[in-house]
C-alpha positions in Angstrom: 0.0 0.0 0.0 1.0 3.6 -0.5 1.3 6.0 2.4 -0.3 9.2 1.1 -0.2 11.3 4.3 1.0 14.9 4.0 3.2 14.9 7.1 4.8 12.2 9.3 2.1 10.4 11.1 4.0 10.4 14.4 4.8 14.1 14.3 1.8 15.7 16.3 1.8 13.0 18.9 5.6 13.2 19.7 5.7 16.9 19.7 3.0 16.9 22.2 4.3 14.3 24.6 8.1 14.7 24.0 9.0 16.1 27.5 7.0 13.3 29.4 8.2 10.6 27.1 11.8 11.6 27.6 11.3 11.6 31.3 9.2 8.4 31.7 10.4 6.1 28.8 13.8 5.2 30.3 12.2 3.3 33.2 8.6 2.6 32.0 8.2 -1.2 32.1 6.9 -1.7 28.5 9.9 0.2 27.2 12.8 -0.5 29.6 11.9 -3.9 30.6 10.0 -5.5 27.7 10.8 -4.2 24.3 14.2 -2.6 24.8 16.1 -5.6 26.2 14.5 -7.9 23.7 15.5 -5.8 20.6 18.9 -4.8 22.0 19.5 -8.6 22.7 19.6 -9.1 18.8 22.5 -6.8 18.4 25.9 -8.2 17.5 29.2 -6.6 18.8 28.9 -3.1 17.3 32.1 -1.6 18.5 33.4 0.6 15.6 30.1 0.4 13.6 28.5 3.3 12.1 24.9 3.0 13.2 21.6 4.8 12.1 19.1 5.1 14.9 15.9 5.4 12.9 13.2 7.1 14.9 15.7 7.8 17.8 13.1 9.7 19.8 14.8 11.2 23.0 18.1 9.3 22.5 17.5 6.5 24.9 18.6 3.8 22.4 21.3 6.1 21.0 22.9 6.2 24.4 23.0 2.3 24.6 24.5 2.2 21.2 27.1 4.7 22.0 28.1 2.9 25.2 28.6 -0.2 23.1 31.3 1.6 21.0 29.3 2.6 17.9 29.3 5.9 16.1 25.5 6.9 16.1 23.5 9.1 13.8 19.8 9.5 15.0 17.0 10.7 13.1 13.4 11.7 14.0 10.6 13.8 12.8 10.1 15.5 16.1 12.3 18.6 16.9 11.5 18.4 20.5 12.5 14.8 20.8 15.8 15.5 18.9 16.5 18.3 21.5 16.2 15.7 24.3 18.4 13.2 22.3 21.2 15.8 21.9 21.0 16.4 25.6 20.9 12.8 26.6 23.6 11.6 24.1 25.8 14.5 23.2 28.4 12.2 21.4 25.7 11.3 18.8 24.8 13.2 15.7 21.0 14.0 15.4 19.1 15.1 12.3 15.5 15.9 11.6 14.3 13.5 8.9 11.4 11.3 8.0 12.3 7.7 7.3 9.1 7.4 5.5 10.8 9.5 2.8 14.1 9.2 1.0 17.0 9.5 3.5 19.6 12.2 3.4 22.6 9.9 3.4 24.7 8.5 0.6 24.4 4.8 -0.3 26.4 2.1 1.6 26.8 4.6 4.6 26.0 2.5 7.6 27.0 -0.9 9.1 23.7 -1.2 11.1 20.3 0.4 11.1 18.4 0.1 14.6 14.8 1.1 15.1 12.7 0.8 18.3 8.8 0.8 17.7 9.1 3.4 15.0 8.3 1.7 11.8 4.6 1.1 12.7 4.2 4.8 11.9 5.0 4.1 8.2 2.5 2.6 5.9 4.8 1.8 2.9 7.2 -0.8 4.2 8.4 -1.7 0.6 9.8 1.8 0.2 11.0 1.9 3.7 13.0 -1.2 3.5 14.3 -0.4 0.1 15.7 2.9 1.3 17.2 1.3 4.5 18.9 -1.4 2.2 20.3 1.5 0.1 22.1 3.3 3.0 23.3 0.0 4.4 26.7 -1.5 3.3 26.7 -4.9 1.8 26.1 -7.4 4.7 24.9 -4.5 6.9 22.5 -5.4 9.6 19.0 -4.1 10.3 17.5 -4.6 13.8 14.0 -3.2 14.6 10.9 -3.8 16.7 7.2 -3.4 15.8 3.9 -4.3 17.3 3.3 -8.0 17.3 0.8 -9.0 14.8 -0.9 -11.4 17.2 -1.0 -8.7 20.0 -2.4 -6.0 17.5 -5.1 -8.5 16.3 -6.2 -9.3 19.8 -6.3 -5.6 20.9 -7.7 -3.8 17.7 -10.0 -6.7 16.7 -9.8 -5.9 12.9 -12.5 -6.9 10.5 -9.8 -8.3 8.3 -6.4 -9.6 9.7 -4.8 -9.7 6.3 -5.4 -6.0 5.6 -2.9 -3.4 6.5 -4.7 -0.4 8.0 -4.4 2.5 10.2 -5.4 2.2 13.8 -5.6 4.6 16.7 -5.3 4.3 20.4 -5.3 6.6 23.4 -2.1 6.7 25.4 -2.4 7.8 29.1 0.9 6.7 30.5 2.9 9.7 29.3 1.0 12.5 31.0 -2.2 13.9 29.3 -4.2 11.6 27.2 -3.1 11.6 23.6 -4.4 10.0 20.5 -1.8 7.8 18.7 -2.2 6.5 15.2 -0.2 3.7 13.7 -0.4 1.0 11.2 -1.4 -2.6 11.9 -0.4 -5.3 9.7 -0.3 -9.1 9.3 2.9 -11.1 9.6 3.3 -11.6 5.7 3.2 -7.7 5.4 6.0 -7.6 8.0 8.2 -10.1 6.5 7.7 -10.0 2.6 8.6 -6.3 2.2 12.0 -7.1 4.1 12.7 -10.0 1.8 11.7 -8.2 -1.3 14.3 -5.6 -0.4 17.0 -8.3 -0.5 17.4 -8.7 3.3 17.9 -12.0 4.7 16.2 -12.9 8.0 18.6 -13.7 10.6 16.8 -13.7 13.9 13.4 -13.1 15.6 12.6 -12.4 19.1 9.1 -12.1 20.8 9.2 -9.8 23.8 9.6 -11.3 27.3 9.5 -9.3 30.4 12.5 -9.1 32.7 12.5 -9.4 36.4 12.5 -5.7 36.8 9.1 -5.6 35.0 7.8 -8.0 37.6 8.9 -5.7 40.4 7.4 -2.6 38.8 4.1 -4.2 37.6 3.5 -7.7 38.8 0.0 -8.0 37.6 0.8 -6.7 34.1 3.9 -9.1 34.2 1.8 -12.2 34.4 -0.1 -11.2 31.3 2.9 -10.2 29.1 4.8 -13.3 30.1 2.0 -15.3 28.5 1.0 -13.1 25.5 3.1 -11.6 22.8 3.4 -7.7 22.8 6.4 -6.7 20.4 8.1 -8.4 17.6 11.9 -7.9 17.2 13.7 -8.8 14.0 17.2 -9.0 12.8 18.0 -9.1 9.1 21.1 -8.9 6.9 21.5 -7.0 3.7 22.6 -9.4 0.9 25.6 -8.4 -1.3 24.9 -7.4 -5.0 
């Protein structure tokens, strides 16, 4: 499908909640103790890598990547998020860019692209993965997370599981309630665009909560221990 929106889908949401997100996401259980450790666990040794953090938000992941010895370039559509990222991870380079559009980088520029729960704001994954493949070097690595298709189906109860569609939800855990729109898609619509862009699937992880999650939210821990929430994927760019 083609993403015909006039501005980045995530922009109004994250401009509104940037300050509270930057404050709460570093320790919020679903971020710090569920998605983040699962996705970071797919990383290889990245010391000396040139890494693109796509949808870097307030720089939480960029800080982790820098600590592992990578050179990090972060991109995000939200100027407010980027301001937090520059403060949190001053050793990184941060640019305002929409990865739903052509990226402002030369081809074969990065060793790894990392993205945490950001691709769900993009409708056209064929173009997205093609562009990420362009900026990656041969055998470069893509590690990303997205909503798990089982969890999204259970939560949004779509009329047609096989349709890629825009869905909305109200977030209340980052301050004032805010309406958040994303794209829900079936498993085939996650994997096939990746394979069509000449990526080779190299690893999959379905989010599992840490013990810190149990300490912070024991009742929710029991549920997310038994049901999927996020899907994390590692893929490798094939050589020409």
